[in-house]
C-alpha positions as YAML, in Angstrom:
chain: A
units: angstrom
residues:
- id: 1
  name: UNK
  ca: [18.83, 6.91, 26.94]
- id: 2
  name: UNK
  ca: [21.26, 5.29, 24.24]
- id: 3
  name: UNK
  ca: [20.21, 5.68, 20.47]
- id: 4
  name: UNK
  ca: [19.37, 2.29, 20.39]
- id: 5
  name: UNK
  ca: [16.67, 2.94, 23.06]
- id: 6
  name: UNK
  ca: [15.53, 6.26, 21.30]
- id: 7
  name: UNK
  ca: [15.12, 4.21, 17.70]
- id: 8
  name: UNK
  ca: [13.69, 0.82, 19.26]
- id: 9
  name: UNK
  ca: [11.09, 3.71, 20.61]
- id: 10
  name: UNK
  ca: [11.03, 5.64, 17.07]
- id: 11
  name: UNK
  ca: [7.82, 4.56, 15.06]
- id: 12
  name: UNK
  ca: [7.62, 7.11, 11.96]
- id: 13
  name: UNK
  ca: [9.22, 9.72, 10.64]
- id: 14
  name: UNK
  ca: [7.19, 12.95, 8.42]
- id: 15
  name: UNK
  ca: [8.94, 14.89, 6.35]
- id: 16
  name: UNK
  ca: [6.35, 17.83, 5.85]
- id: 17
  name: UNK
  ca: [8.22, 19.67, 3.00]
- id: 18
  name: UNK
  ca: [8.61, 16.75, 1.02]
- id: 19
  name: UNK
  ca: [5.24, 14.87, 2.27]
- id: 20
  name: UNK
  ca: [7.11, 11.70, 2.66]
- id: 21
  name: UNK
  ca: [6.53, 9.24, 5.63]
- id: 22
  name: UNK
  ca: [8.73, 6.38, 6.48]
- id: 23
  name: UNK
  ca: [8.32, 3.28, 9.14]
- id: 24
  name: UNK
  ca: [11.79, 3.64, 10.93]
- id: 25
  name: UNK
  ca: [11.45, 0.39, 13.74]
- id: 26
  name: UNK
  ca: [10.83, -3.09, 13.18]
- id: 27
  name: UNK
  ca: [10.22, -3.52, 17.17]
- id: 28
  name: UNK
  ca: [7.89, -0.75, 16.96]
- id: 29
  name: UNK
  ca: [5.99, -2.62, 14.42]
- id: 30
  name: UNK
  ca: [6.18, -6.02, 15.98]
- id: 31
  name: UNK
  ca: [2.78, -7.17, 16.28]
- id: 32
  name: UNK
  ca: [1.30, -4.23, 14.53]
- id: 33
  name: UNK
  ca: [1.69, -5.88, 11.02]
- id: 34
  name: UNK
  ca: [4.67, -7.89, 9.98]
- id: 35
  name: UNK
  ca: [6.14, -5.09, 7.71]
- id: 36
  name: UNK
  ca: [8.67, -2.57, 7.89]
- id: 37
  name: UNK
  ca: [8.64, -0.14, 4.28]
- id: 38
  name: UNK
  ca: [8.65, 3.32, 3.86]
- id: 39
  name: UNK
  ca: [5.63, 4.86, 1.12]
- id: 40
  name: UNK
  ca: [4.44, 8.23, 0.18]
- id: 41
  name: UNK
  ca: [1.44, 9.12, 1.88]
- id: 42
  name: UNK
  ca: [-1.41, 11.53, 1.12]
- id: 43
  name: UNK
  ca: [-1.88, 14.19, 3.20]
- id: 44
  name: UNK
  ca: [-5.39, 15.81, 4.56]
- id: 45
  name: UNK
  ca: [-4.29, 18.23, 6.87]
- id: 46
  name: UNK
  ca: [-0.65, 18.76, 7.98]
- id: 47
  name: UNK
  ca: [-0.06, 18.43, 11.57]
- id: 48
  name: UNK
  ca: [-3.62, 16.86, 11.76]
- id: 49
  name: UNK
  ca: [-3.25, 13.73, 10.29]
- id: 50
  name: UNK
  ca: [-1.94, 12.38, 7.29]
- id: 51
  name: UNK
  ca: [-2.96, 8.95, 5.49]
- id: 52
  name: UNK
  ca: [-0.13, 6.10, 4.79]
- id: 53
  name: UNK
  ca: [-1.33, 3.57, 2.29]
- id: 54
  name: UNK
  ca: [1.36, 0.65, 1.58]
- id: 55
  name: UNK
  ca: [1.26, -2.67, 0.07]
- id: 56
  name: UNK
  ca: [1.26, -5.92, 2.24]
- id: 57
  name: UNK
  ca: [2.60, -9.43, 1.07]
- id: 58
  name: UNK
  ca: [0.64, -12.02, 2.58]
- id: 59
  name: UNK
  ca: [-2.62, -11.33, 5.01]
- id: 60
  name: UNK
  ca: [-2.19, -9.22, 8.51]
- id: 61
  name: UNK
  ca: [-0.61, -10.77, 11.48]
- id: 62
  name: UNK
  ca: [-3.28, -12.45, 13.59]
- id: 63
  name: UNK
  ca: [-2.87, -10.06, 16.46]
- id: 64
  name: UNK
  ca: [-3.25, -6.76, 14.54]
- id: 65
  name: UNK
  ca: [-5.70, -4.40, 15.38]
- id: 66
  name: UNK
  ca: [-8.42, -4.35, 13.18]
- id: 67
  name: UNK
  ca: [-9.15, -2.51, 10.35]
- id: 68
  name: UNK
  ca: [-12.40, -0.18, 9.97]
- id: 69
  name: UNK
  ca: [-13.48, -1.02, 6.38]
- id: 70
  name: UNK
  ca: [-12.09, -4.86, 5.05]
- id: 71
  name: UNK
  ca: [-12.91, -5.51, 1.41]
- id: 72
  name: UNK
  ca: [-12.55, -9.86, 1.97]
- id: 73
  name: UNK
  ca: [-9.47, -11.96, 3.07]
- id: 74
  name: UNK
  ca: [-6.35, -10.81, 2.04]
- id: 75
  name: UNK
  ca: [-4.42, -13.72, 2.08]
- id: 76
  name: UNK
  ca: [-1.72, -13.65, -0.53]
- id: 77
  name: UNK
  ca: [-1.68, -9.42, -0.02]
- id: 78
  name: UNK
  ca: [-3.59, -5.99, 0.12]
- id: 79
  name: UNK
  ca: [-2.90, -2.45, 0.18]
- id: 80
  name: UNK
  ca: [-3.72, -1.19, 3.75]
- id: 81
  name: UNK
  ca: [-4.63, 2.47, 4.75]
- id: 82
  name: UNK
  ca: [-3.11, 3.55, 8.14]
- id: 83
  name: UNK
  ca: [-4.50, 7.35, 9.39]
- id: 84
  name: UNK
  ca: [-1.66, 8.67, 11.34]
- id: 85
  name: UNK
  ca: [-2.26, 10.94, 14.32]
- id: 86
  name: UNK
  ca: [0.08, 12.29, 17.37]
- id: 87
  name: UNK
  ca: [-0.62, 11.25, 20.54]
- id: 88
  name: UNK
  ca: [-0.66, 13.91, 22.48]
- id: 89
  name: UNK
  ca: [-0.05, 12.18, 25.98]
- id: 90
  name: UNK
  ca: [3.27, 10.13, 24.25]
- id: 91
  name: UNK
  ca: [3.59, 13.42, 22.16]
- id: 92
  name: UNK
  ca: [4.71, 10.31, 19.09]
- id: 93
  name: UNK
  ca: [3.12, 9.53, 16.19]
- id: 94
  name: UNK
  ca: [0.82, 6.49, 16.05]
- id: 95
  name: UNK
  ca: [-1.01, 4.10, 13.17]
- id: 96
  name: UNK
  ca: [-4.61, 3.72, 13.24]
- id: 97
  name: UNK
  ca: [-5.68, 0.83, 10.66]
- id: 98
  name: UNK
  ca: [-8.47, 2.60, 8.26]
- id: 99
  name: UNK
  ca: [-9.30, -0.24, 5.74]
- id: 100
  name: UNK
  ca: [-7.39, -3.04, 3.78]
- id: 101
  name: UNK
  ca: [-8.08, -3.70, 0.26]
- id: 102
  name: UNK
  ca: [-9.28, -6.98, -1.46]
- id: 103
  name: UNK
  ca: [-7.17, -9.52, -1.86]
- id: 104
  name: UNK
  ca: [-4.03, -8.97, -4.32]
- id: 105
  name: UNK
  ca: [-1.26, -11.18, -5.46]
- id: 106
  name: UNK
  ca: [1.79, -9.45, -5.39]
- id: 107
  name: UNK
  ca: [0.70, -5.53, -4.53]
- id: 108
  name: UNK
  ca: [3.87, -3.17, -5.36]
- id: 109
  name: UNK
  ca: [3.34, 0.54, -3.65]
- id: 110
  name: UNK
  ca: [0.44, 2.70, -4.78]
- id: 111
  name: UNK
  ca: [-0.24, 5.96, -5.77]
- id: 112
  name: UNK
  ca: [-3.08, 8.50, -4.63]
- id: 113
  name: UNK
  ca: [-4.54, 10.97, -6.90]
- id: 114
  name: UNK
  ca: [-7.57, 13.22, -6.71]
- id: 115
  name: UNK
  ca: [-8.54, 10.85, -3.46]
- id: 116
  name: UNK
  ca: [-8.06, 7.82, -4.89]
- id: 117
  name: UNK
  ca: [-5.28, 4.96, -4.30]
- id: 118
  name: UNK
  ca: [-4.11, 3.30, -7.27]
- id: 119
  name: UNK
  ca: [-2.36, 0.35, -7.11]
- id: 120
  name: UNK
  ca: [-0.39, -3.19, -8.71]
- id: 121
  name: UNK
  ca: [-1.33, -6.41, -8.28]
- id: 122
  name: UNK
  ca: [2.25, -7.41, -10.15]
- id: 123
  name: UNK
  ca: [1.42, -10.78, -11.04]
- id: 124
  name: UNK
  ca: [4.27, -12.99, -12.09]
- id: 125
  name: UNK
  ca: [5.55, -14.16, -15.53]
- id: 126
  name: UNK
  ca: [3.13, -17.00, -16.57]
- id: 127
  name: UNK
  ca: [5.55, -19.56, -16.56]
- id: 128
  name: UNK
  ca: [6.55, -19.15, -12.85]
- id: 129
  name: UNK
  ca: [3.96, -20.51, -10.46]
- id: 130
  name: UNK
  ca: [2.95, -20.39, -6.86]
- id: 131
  name: UNK
  ca: [4.60, -22.46, -4.05]
- id: 132
  name: UNK
  ca: [2.65, -25.58, -4.68]
- id: 133
  name: UNK
  ca: [3.29, -25.50, -8.48]
- id: 134
  name: UNK
  ca: [0.32, -26.16, -9.68]
- id: 135
  name: UNK
  ca: [-1.58, -22.90, -9.05]
- id: 136
  name: UNK
  ca: [-0.95, -20.08, -12.10]
- id: 137
  name: UNK
  ca: [0.16, -17.04, -11.42]
- id: 138
  name: UNK
  ca: [-2.25, -14.08, -12.28]
- id: 139
  name: UNK
  ca: [-1.42, -11.07, -14.54]
- id: 140
  name: UNK
  ca: [-0.88, -7.85, -13.88]
- id: 141
  name: UNK
  ca: [-3.91, -5.79, -12.70]
- id: 142
  name: UNK
  ca: [-4.08, -2.09, -12.06]
- id: 143
  name: UNK
  ca: [-7.29, -1.24, -9.03]
- id: 144
  name: UNK
  ca: [-8.35, 1.83, -8.42]
- id: 145
  name: UNK
  ca: [-9.43, 2.29, -4.42]
- id: 146
  name: UNK
  ca: [-11.46, 4.97, -2.87]
- id: 147
  name: UNK
  ca: [-8.86, 6.60, -0.88]
- id: 148
  name: UNK
  ca: [-11.02, 6.67, 2.10]
- id: 149
  name: UNK
  ca: [-12.39, 3.44, 2.53]
- id: 150
  name: UNK
  ca: [-10.96, 1.31, 0.66]
- id: 151
  name: UNK
  ca: [-13.98, 0.69, -1.94]
- id: 152
  name: UNK
  ca: [-12.66, -0.76, -5.36]
- id: 153
  name: UNK
  ca: [-13.75, 1.19, -7.87]
- id: 154
  name: UNK
  ca: [-11.84, -0.05, -10.90]
- id: 155
  name: UNK
  ca: [-10.12, -3.26, -11.73]
- id: 156
  name: UNK
  ca: [-8.39, -3.80, -15.25]
- id: 157
  name: UNK
  ca: [-9.14, -7.49, -15.09]
- id: 158
  name: UNK
  ca: [-7.36, -9.20, -17.36]
- id: 159
  name: UNK
  ca: [-6.76, -6.08, -19.93]
- id: 160
  name: UNK
  ca: [-3.13, -6.83, -19.66]
- id: 161
  name: UNK
  ca: [-1.64, -9.97, -20.24]
- id: 162
  name: UNK
  ca: [1.70, -9.21, -19.02]
- id: 163
  name: UNK
  ca: [3.47, -8.92, -15.44]
- id: 164
  name: UNK
  ca: [6.02, -6.35, -13.54]
- id: 165
  name: UNK
  ca: [8.32, -6.62, -10.59]
- id: 166
  name: UNK
  ca: [9.00, -4.02, -8.01]
- id: 167
  name: UNK
  ca: [6.77, -1.54, -9.78]
- id: 168
  name: UNK
  ca: [4.32, 0.84, -9.51]
- id: 169
  name: UNK
  ca: [1.40, 3.73, -11.19]
- id: 170
  name: UNK
  ca: [2.30, 6.95, -12.36]
- id: 171
  name: UNK
  ca: [0.13, 9.66, -12.40]
- id: 172
  name: UNK
  ca: [1.19, 12.68, -14.42]
- id: 173
  name: UNK
  ca: [-1.28, 14.64, -17.32]
- id: 174
  name: UNK
  ca: [-4.46, 13.61, -16.15]
- id: 175
  name: UNK
  ca: [-3.95, 10.11, -16.52]
- id: 176
  name: UNK
  ca: [-2.23, 6.92, -15.24]
- id: 177
  name: UNK
  ca: [0.42, 4.97, -16.29]
- id: 178
  name: UNK
  ca: [1.27, 1.14, -16.16]
- id: 179
  name: UNK
  ca: [4.32, -0.07, -17.22]
- id: 180
  name: UNK
  ca: [4.20, -4.11, -17.78]
- id: 181
  name: UNK
  ca: [7.34, -6.68, -18.22]
- id: 182
  name: UNK
  ca: [6.65, -6.99, -21.90]
- id: 183
  name: UNK
  ca: [7.72, -3.20, -22.35]
- id: 184
  name: UNK
  ca: [3.94, -1.91, -23.37]
- id: 185
  name: UNK
  ca: [2.62, 1.13, -20.97]
- id: 186
  name: UNK
  ca: [-0.72, 1.47, -20.49]
- id: 187
  name: UNK
  ca: [-2.57, 4.94, -19.95]
- id: 188
  name: UNK
  ca: [-5.53, 5.23, -17.95]
- id: 189
  name: UNK
  ca: [-7.89, 8.08, -17.44]
- id: 190
  name: UNK
  ca: [-7.66, 9.78, -13.94]
- id: 191
  name: UNK
  ca: [-10.99, 10.43, -11.69]
- id: 192
  name: UNK
  ca: [-11.28, 14.01, -11.71]
...
């Protein structure tokens, strides 16, 4: 088997020491989700299974497997949770859809702490508009989701009137920090 064939069969890699999971083959993902992305994961029990949380721009593919938990339509984007399991027969990892979040405009990669997934709806500059040129774009919003079910636990709603691009929340010192485009840093309490 040549290296290109092996690459097409590879679905994910997992670095146990760094707890980093990466989807490495777009071919293997074709038909599952219209996405190829690297993302940190939260490990429940190394060797048994892990969860992968990732942002998705736009709706899931029409042919995608169904999620166990859904929280409304997600036409603009969402955070998706997958359970990573080893297929014992094929000795290869597989992704099982667990939950998909509420609709989010331009979600950025999430961070996980204490069983909570913290994710940003990036929003856009207020002077920008969506493709139709009529719909104003939303502001930056911090969401907190239950890591097991995707149930929304918190939303900053209109608290942040700016936006961000290519950012993610940072967890440190018992707080969740969010940096906005206007240079302001927001700190939120962390669930214990």
